[in-house]
VOVO-48772 format. One record per residue (C-alpha): residue number from 1; residue in one letter; chain; x, y negated, z negated. Coordinates in pm, 1 decimal, padded with zeros to 6 digits. Example, Ala and Ser with C-alpha at 12.3 -4.5 7.8 and 13.67 -1.06 7.14 Angstrom:
<zalums>
ZALUM     i   aa   ch         px         py         pz
ZALUM     1    A    A    01230.0    00450.0   -00780.0
ZALUM     2    S    A    01367.0    00106.0   -00714.0
</zalums>
This chain:
<zalums>
ZALUM     i   aa   ch         px         py         pz
ZALUM     1    M    A   -00000.4   -00196.2   -02295.8
ZALUM     2    K    A    00167.6    00111.2   -02150.0
ZALUM     3    K    A    00362.4    00330.0   -02390.9
ZALUM     4    T    A    00618.5    00583.8   -02270.4
ZALUM     5    V    A    00675.3    00897.2   -02477.9
ZALUM     6    C    A    00887.2    01210.3   -02447.8
ZALUM     7    Y    A    00662.8    01514.5   -02467.5
ZALUM     8    K    A    00930.7    01778.7   -02412.0
ZALUM     9    K    A    01308.5    01775.9   -02449.0
ZALUM    10    T    A    01591.3    02026.9   -02415.1
ZALUM    11    S    A    01966.2    01990.9   -02378.1
ZALUM    12    A    A    01920.4    01994.7   -01998.9
ZALUM    13    Y    A    01624.4    01761.1   -01943.6
ZALUM    14    E    A    01355.3    01549.8   -02102.2
ZALUM    15    L    A    01001.9    01501.5   -01978.4
ZALUM    16    L    A    00832.3    01164.5   -02012.5
ZALUM    17    A    A    00471.4    01055.5   -01997.5
ZALUM    18    D    A    00311.0    00713.4   -01977.5
ZALUM    19    F    A    00008.7    00639.2   -02192.9
ZALUM    20    Y    A   -00232.6    00370.3   -02073.9
ZALUM    21    P    A   -00487.6    00266.2   -02338.7
ZALUM    22    T    A   -00844.9    00156.8   -02293.0
ZALUM    23    D    A   -01047.5   -00088.9   -02497.5
ZALUM    24    R    A   -01282.5    00184.7   -02618.3
ZALUM    25    A    A   -01206.5    00324.2   -02965.1
ZALUM    26    N    A   -01160.4    00700.7   -03000.1
ZALUM    27    A    A   -01163.7    00726.8   -02621.7
ZALUM    28    P    A   -01154.9    01049.7   -02420.9
ZALUM    29    V    A   -00830.3    01110.2   -02235.1
ZALUM    30    I    A   -00737.2    01184.4   -01874.2
ZALUM    31    L    A   -00414.4    01377.0   -01825.9
ZALUM    32    Y    A   -00292.7    01292.1   -01476.3
ZALUM    33    I    A   -00058.7    01518.4   -01273.6
ZALUM    34    H    A    00114.0    01370.9   -00968.9
ZALUM    35    G    A    00156.7    01545.9   -00636.0
ZALUM    36    G    A    00458.2    01587.8   -00410.4
ZALUM    37    G    A    00462.3    01951.2   -00307.5
ZALUM    38    F    A    00623.0    02033.6   -00645.9
ZALUM    39    I    A    00938.1    01877.2   -00495.7
ZALUM    40    W    A    00912.2    01499.3   -00540.0
ZALUM    41    G    A    00716.1    01235.6   -00728.9
ZALUM    42    D    A    00683.0    01117.2   -01086.9
ZALUM    43    R    A    00442.4    00978.7   -01344.1
ZALUM    44    N    A    00440.0    00636.0   -01176.6
ZALUM    45    D    A    00278.3    00767.9   -00857.8
ZALUM    46    L    A   -00073.8    00690.5   -00975.5
ZALUM    47    S    A   -00164.8    00355.0   -00820.8
ZALUM    48    E    A   -00247.8    00052.2   -01031.3
ZALUM    49    D    A   -00594.6    00047.5   -00875.7
ZALUM    50    L    A   -00666.7    00397.9   -01001.9
ZALUM    51    R    A   -00514.2    00331.0   -01342.8
ZALUM    52    K    A   -00744.4    00032.1   -01383.7
ZALUM    53    L    A   -01042.6    00229.2   -01253.7
ZALUM    54    Y    A   -01004.2    00492.6   -01524.7
ZALUM    55    T    A   -00909.0    00270.5   -01815.9
ZALUM    56    E    A   -01172.6    00005.8   -01742.3
ZALUM    57    A    A   -01430.8    00285.7   -01736.9
ZALUM    58    G    A   -01336.0    00373.0   -02095.5
ZALUM    59    F    A   -01086.9    00656.0   -02046.0
ZALUM    60    A    A   -00733.6    00654.1   -02183.7
ZALUM    61    L    A   -00475.9    00782.0   -01936.0
ZALUM    62    F    A   -00172.7    01007.1   -01990.1
ZALUM    63    S    A    00040.8    01041.6   -01674.5
ZALUM    64    I    A    00318.3    01301.3   -01690.9
ZALUM    65    D    A    00646.1    01396.5   -01531.1
ZALUM    66    Y    A    00736.6    01762.5   -01486.0
ZALUM    67    R    A    01037.2    01955.2   -01362.6
ZALUM    68    L    A    01066.8    01964.2   -00985.1
ZALUM    69    A    A    01137.8    02244.8   -00739.3
ZALUM    70    P    A    01350.1    02400.5   -00603.4
ZALUM    71    E    A    01586.8    02333.9   -00895.6
ZALUM    72    S    A    01304.3    02459.7   -01118.7
ZALUM    73    H    A    01042.2    02714.2   -01022.1
ZALUM    74    L    A    00665.6    02694.4   -01030.6
ZALUM    75    K    A    00642.9    02898.1   -01349.8
ZALUM    76    D    A    00863.2    02636.0   -01519.1
ZALUM    77    I    A    00638.2    02359.3   -01389.5
ZALUM    78    L    A    00327.6    02536.9   -01518.4
ZALUM    79    D    A    00496.2    02567.3   -01858.2
ZALUM    80    D    A    00554.9    02190.9   -01854.8
ZALUM    81    V    A    00189.6    02117.9   -01780.8
ZALUM    82    Q    A    00077.3    02347.3   -02060.9
ZALUM    83    D    A    00326.6    02184.1   -02298.3
ZALUM    84    A    A    00196.8    01839.0   -02201.1
ZALUM    85    L    A   -00158.0    01942.8   -02285.8
ZALUM    86    Q    A   -00045.2    02091.1   -02616.5
ZALUM    87    W    A    00158.3    01780.9   -02703.9
ZALUM    88    L    A   -00136.8    01557.5   -02627.1
ZALUM    89    A    A   -00368.9    01771.4   -02836.8
ZALUM    90    L    A   -00129.9    01773.7   -03134.0
ZALUM    91    E    A    00020.1    01424.7   -03118.4
ZALUM    92    G    A   -00230.2    01222.9   -02921.4
ZALUM    93    R    A   -00477.6    01139.8   -03197.1
ZALUM    94    E    A   -00205.7    01022.0   -03434.5
ZALUM    95    Q    A   -00000.9    00826.2   -03181.7
ZALUM    96    F    A   -00275.3    00679.8   -02965.4
ZALUM    97    S    A   -00602.2    00688.4   -03167.0
ZALUM    98    V    A   -00785.8    00879.9   -02896.1
ZALUM    99    N    A   -01023.2    01175.2   -02899.9
ZALUM   100    V    A   -00800.6    01466.7   -02805.3
ZALUM   101    D    A   -01097.0    01703.4   -02822.4
ZALUM   102    E    A   -01219.0    01534.8   -02503.4
ZALUM   103    I    A   -00949.2    01580.2   -02239.0
ZALUM   104    A    A   -00993.4    01597.1   -01862.3
ZALUM   105    V    A   -00714.8    01683.4   -01619.6
ZALUM   106    I    A   -00687.3    01509.0   -01283.7
ZALUM   107    G    A   -00430.4    01596.4   -01018.6
ZALUM   108    S    A   -00363.3    01521.0   -00654.3
ZALUM   109    S    A   -00232.0    01767.1   -00392.8
ZALUM   110    A    A    00027.1    01982.9   -00574.8
ZALUM   111    G    A   -00094.1    01807.2   -00888.0
ZALUM   112    G    A   -00443.0    01920.8   -00793.1
ZALUM   113    F    A   -00316.8    02278.7   -00785.6
ZALUM   114    L    A   -00160.2    02230.2   -01129.3
ZALUM   115    A    A   -00480.8    02071.2   -01258.9
ZALUM   116    L    A   -00679.2    02371.1   -01134.9
ZALUM   117    C    A   -00432.8    02599.4   -01312.3
ZALUM   118    T    A   -00517.0    02435.0   -01647.0
ZALUM   119    G    A   -00860.1    02590.2   -01620.8
ZALUM   120    T    A   -00697.6    02932.7   -01663.1
ZALUM   121    L    A   -00501.5    02844.0   -01978.7
ZALUM   122    P    A   -00598.1    02974.3   -02322.9
ZALUM   123    V    A   -00667.0    02615.1   -02434.7
ZALUM   124    K    A   -00849.2    02442.4   -02150.3
ZALUM   125    P    A   -00946.5    02084.3   -02076.3
ZALUM   126    K    A   -01313.1    01988.5   -02085.3
ZALUM   127    A    A   -01317.8    01902.4   -01714.5
ZALUM   128    I    A   -01095.5    01908.8   -01404.1
ZALUM   129    V    A   -01080.7    01680.1   -01101.1
ZALUM   130    S    A   -00881.5    01794.8   -00798.4
ZALUM   131    F    A   -00793.1    01544.7   -00527.4
ZALUM   132    Y    A   -00713.5    01749.9   -00213.8
ZALUM   133    G    A   -00565.8    02030.5   -00423.6
ZALUM   134    Y    A   -00554.2    02400.5   -00350.1
ZALUM   135    G    A   -00644.1    02720.3   -00525.8
ZALUM   136    D    A   -00416.5    02975.8   -00363.4
ZALUM   137    L    A   -00053.5    03019.1   -00263.1
ZALUM   138    F    A   -00091.9    03341.7   -00066.5
ZALUM   139    S    A   -00288.4    03230.7    00241.1
ZALUM   140    P    A   -00118.7    03164.6    00576.6
ZALUM   141    W    A   -00152.8    02785.7    00540.3
ZALUM   142    A    A    00106.8    02796.3    00260.4
ZALUM   143    K    A    00332.5    03078.9    00377.4
ZALUM   144    T    A    00372.6    03012.1    00749.0
ZALUM   145    P    A    00516.3    02716.7    00945.2
ZALUM   146    S    A    00282.0    02417.1    00944.8
ZALUM   147    V    A    00155.1    02319.1    01288.8
ZALUM   148    H    A    00121.6    01961.8    01165.7
ZALUM   149    Y    A    00477.0    01934.4    01036.7
ZALUM   150    L    A    00623.7    02111.3    01340.0
ZALUM   151    Q    A    00507.6    01811.1    01543.8
ZALUM   152    K    A    00759.7    01597.1    01356.3
ZALUM   153    D    A    01135.0    01589.4    01415.9
ZALUM   154    R    A    01289.5    01911.8    01292.8
ZALUM   155    V    A    01493.4    01875.1    00973.9
ZALUM   156    P    A    01823.9    02067.8    00985.0
ZALUM   157    E    A    01878.5    02295.0    00686.8
ZALUM   158    A    A    02202.9    02118.9    00591.1
ZALUM   159    I    A    02024.8    01784.5    00561.9
ZALUM   160    A    A    01739.5    01943.4    00368.8
ZALUM   161    R    A    01974.4    02119.2    00126.2
ZALUM   162    A    A    02160.9    01793.7    00065.9
ZALUM   163    Q    A    01853.6    01671.3   -00123.1
ZALUM   164    V    A    01882.7    01953.8   -00378.6
ZALUM   165    T    A    02083.5    01868.3   -00689.0
ZALUM   166    S    A    02280.1    02061.8   -00949.1
ZALUM   167    R    A    02081.6    01904.9   -01231.1
ZALUM   168    I    A    01718.9    01958.1   -01331.1
ZALUM   169    P    A    01523.2    01668.8   -01178.8
ZALUM   170    T    A    01204.9    01543.2   -01342.3
ZALUM   171    S    A    01136.8    01270.2   -01086.4
ZALUM   172    G    A    01228.0    01230.0   -00723.6
ZALUM   173    S    A    01191.8    00973.1   -00449.0
ZALUM   174    V    A    00965.8    01065.3   -00159.3
ZALUM   175    H    A    01209.9    00887.7    00071.9
ZALUM   176    E    A    01478.3    01143.6   -00009.0
ZALUM   177    R    A    01320.1    01466.7   -00126.9
ZALUM   178    F    A    01038.7    01467.3    00128.0
ZALUM   179    L    A    01298.3    01583.2    00380.8
ZALUM   180    F    A    01333.1    01906.2    00186.5
ZALUM   181    Y    A    00955.7    01951.9    00174.9
ZALUM   182    L    A    00933.3    01883.3    00548.2
ZALUM   183    Y    A    01201.8    02143.5    00616.3
ZALUM   184    C    A    01017.7    02395.6    00398.4
ZALUM   185    R    A    00684.7    02342.4    00572.9
ZALUM   186    Q    A    00847.8    02356.9    00918.0
ZALUM   187    T    A    01018.2    02687.9    00841.1
ZALUM   188    G    A    00737.0    02843.9    00637.6
ZALUM   189    N    A    00972.8    02879.8    00339.5
ZALUM   190    W    A    00789.1    02642.6    00107.6
ZALUM   191    I    A    00646.0    02903.2   -00130.1
ZALUM   192    Q    A    00977.2    03087.5   -00143.9
ZALUM   193    E    A    01158.7    02765.5   -00236.3
ZALUM   194    V    A    00917.4    02663.2   -00511.5
ZALUM   195    T    A    00893.6    03011.6   -00661.9
ZALUM   196    D    A    01162.9    03262.0   -00565.2
ZALUM   197    R    A    01212.2    03521.5   -00294.3
ZALUM   198    Q    A    01079.0    03808.3   -00505.5
ZALUM   199    T    A    00760.0    03619.7   -00597.6
ZALUM   200    A    A    00708.3    03478.8   -00249.1
ZALUM   201    T    A    00717.3    03824.5   -00090.7
ZALUM   202    S    A    00476.3    03976.3   -00342.7
ZALUM   203    E    A    00110.5    03902.6   -00280.1
ZALUM   204    S    A    00020.1    04028.7   -00626.7
ZALUM   205    A    A    00270.1    03787.3   -00782.2
ZALUM   206    L    A    00134.5    03496.1   -00578.4
ZALUM   207    R    A   -00220.9    03591.7   -00668.7
ZALUM   208    S    A   -00129.4    03586.4   -01036.9
ZALUM   209    L    A   -00005.5    03227.1   -00992.2
ZALUM   210    S    A   -00313.8    03116.7   -00797.3
ZALUM   211    P    A   -00608.9    02982.5   -00996.2
ZALUM   212    I    A   -00863.3    03108.5   -00742.4
ZALUM   213    T    A   -00792.5    03465.5   -00856.8
ZALUM   214    Q    A   -00792.3    03384.0   -01230.9
ZALUM   215    I    A   -01141.0    03238.4   -01276.3
ZALUM   216    D    A   -01383.0    03349.5   -01545.4
ZALUM   217    D    A   -01698.2    03194.3   -01687.5
ZALUM   218    S    A   -01498.7    02988.9   -01940.2
ZALUM   219    Y    A   -01342.5    02781.2   -01663.7
ZALUM   220    P    A   -01421.9    02407.7   -01706.7
ZALUM   221    P    A   -01662.2    02214.2   -01483.1
ZALUM   222    T    A   -01467.2    02095.9   -01180.5
ZALUM   223    L    A   -01496.7    01821.4   -00922.2
ZALUM   224    F    A   -01319.1    01844.0   -00586.1
ZALUM   225    L    A   -01244.6    01562.4   -00341.7
ZALUM   226    H    A   -01105.6    01643.2    00001.9
ZALUM   227    G    A   -01091.8    01490.1    00348.6
ZALUM   228    T    A   -01197.6    01695.7    00648.6
ZALUM   229    K    A   -00894.0    01582.7    00851.5
ZALUM   230    D    A   -00633.6    01663.3    00587.1
ZALUM   231    A    A   -00331.6    01785.9    00785.9
ZALUM   232    D    A   -00124.5    01882.0    00480.6
ZALUM   233    V    A   -00367.8    02079.8    00263.8
ZALUM   234    P    A   -00662.5    02232.0    00454.7
ZALUM   235    Y    A   -01005.8    02103.1    00353.9
ZALUM   236    E    A   -01112.9    02466.8    00325.4
ZALUM   237    Q    A   -00892.5    02507.7    00018.5
ZALUM   238    S    A   -01136.8    02298.5   -00184.1
ZALUM   239    V    A   -01434.5    02470.0   -00019.5
ZALUM   240    F    A   -01305.3    02815.8   -00112.1
ZALUM   241    M    A   -01208.1    02721.3   -00467.7
ZALUM   242    R    A   -01546.7    02562.8   -00533.1
ZALUM   243    A    A   -01722.9    02872.0   -00395.7
ZALUM   244    A    A   -01516.1    03095.9   -00623.8
ZALUM   245    L    A   -01616.4    02886.9   -00925.3
ZALUM   246    L    A   -01983.7    02893.3   -00833.1
ZALUM   247    Q    A   -01969.7    03270.2   -00802.1
ZALUM   248    K    A   -01863.3    03281.3   -01168.5
ZALUM   249    G    A   -02136.5    03042.2   -01270.7
ZALUM   250    V    A   -01899.7    02750.1   -01328.1
ZALUM   251    P    A   -02037.5    02403.6   -01243.8
ZALUM   252    A    A   -01846.0    02274.4   -00941.8
ZALUM   253    K    A   -01902.0    01994.8   -00691.8
ZALUM   254    L    A   -01718.6    01898.4   -00373.7
ZALUM   255    I    A   -01709.1    01540.1   -00247.6
ZALUM   256    T    A   -01628.5    01552.0    00122.4
ZALUM   257    I    A   -01456.1    01257.4    00286.9
ZALUM   258    P    A   -01552.0    01277.8    00659.0
ZALUM   259    N    A   -01239.3    01235.0    00872.7
ZALUM   260    G    A   -01043.3    01173.2    00553.4
ZALUM   261    D    A   -00670.9    01243.7    00560.9
ZALUM   262    H    A   -00435.5    01347.9    00282.9
ZALUM   263    V    A   -00415.5    01076.3    00014.0
ZALUM   264    F    A   -00737.1    00924.3    00148.5
ZALUM   265    E    A   -00774.2    00706.9   -00164.9
ZALUM   266    K    A   -00484.8    00485.7   -00054.3
ZALUM   267    D    A   -00756.1    00298.5    00135.2
ZALUM   268    F    A   -00894.6    00206.4   -00204.6
ZALUM   269    Q    A   -01143.1   -00059.8   -00095.1
ZALUM   270    A    A   -01307.3    00146.6    00180.3
ZALUM   271    P    A   -01676.4    00194.1    00093.8
ZALUM   272    I    A   -01659.8    00572.8    00128.5
ZALUM   273    V    A   -01359.5    00584.1   -00108.4
ZALUM   274    Q    A   -01526.9    00351.2   -00357.5
ZALUM   275    N    A   -01836.9    00570.6   -00353.9
ZALUM   276    A    A   -01630.2    00884.6   -00410.8
ZALUM   277    L    A   -01439.2    00727.4   -00698.9
ZALUM   278    Q    A   -01760.1    00612.0   -00861.7
ZALUM   279    Q    A   -01876.1    00974.4   -00852.2
ZALUM   280    V    A   -01551.0    01072.7   -01025.6
ZALUM   281    I    A   -01626.9    00827.7   -01307.0
ZALUM   282    E    A   -01982.4    00958.1   -01333.8
ZALUM   283    F    A   -01856.9    01317.0   -01348.7
ZALUM   284    L    A   -01605.8    01233.2   -01623.1
ZALUM   285    S    A   -01870.0    01042.5   -01816.6
ZALUM   286    E    A   -02101.3    01342.2   -01802.8
ZALUM   287    Q    A   -01837.9    01594.2   -01909.1
ZALUM   288    L    A   -01657.9    01397.4   -02180.3
ZALUM   289    S    A   -01846.7    01266.8   -02481.7
ZALUM   290    R    A   -01787.8    00898.4   -02541.4
</zalums>
């Protein structure tokens, strides 16, 4: 049965996580990080199909909320992810009877970026899986207007700004906050909004936030999944990040989904998706002792 815990709390916000057990005793753990352009989403975004896939394969699952942009900045979000890993490592064994020495991090899209960032932390997971994530924030794809999103109705700034609150959100509906993301991608201001103007205009600052520039040979083995027709995050982002890992001698594999779009796994029963997900389970089984 799912258990919800608070892994971080201040006077201004609290961050929750949902723990999904598995039947296996002393099970390894997957920490899951949702996507949403850093702007929307929450810990419930992982589909029931994927939750069952992981837990029925013998992995416990820990799905987290984090502070959202633009009310919070990317550095705050990265702090939340690190705190979630630390909380799990310190409290997980006692509260959940799992093996917290065997943790993998999985993330999708912006969550994939955050998952890749955990490989640069002082205390790293044993393995990382990135679903259509990205390794850099300084390339033109992130900093200039998106051709894909410019084909959609333009979002006026006033409507976009109306989605921003005076509080510190830790979850947000795609139906509301996506308008702000769409505005950001249409104007090319996305990185500025999720960091700050000073960071966004400094390539060195953006490089310091980008995992592709922070790799060393202690980085964990990593699996990438990406569709070739992804119109939100370019397929090449996974190609380049994998190549950077291989250059450092880090085991890395890319599963390519031909003609796959962003969030390709929503078509859960498609044979190509089922095959890819089975490879994810095999990768986790190889990297985490059970």
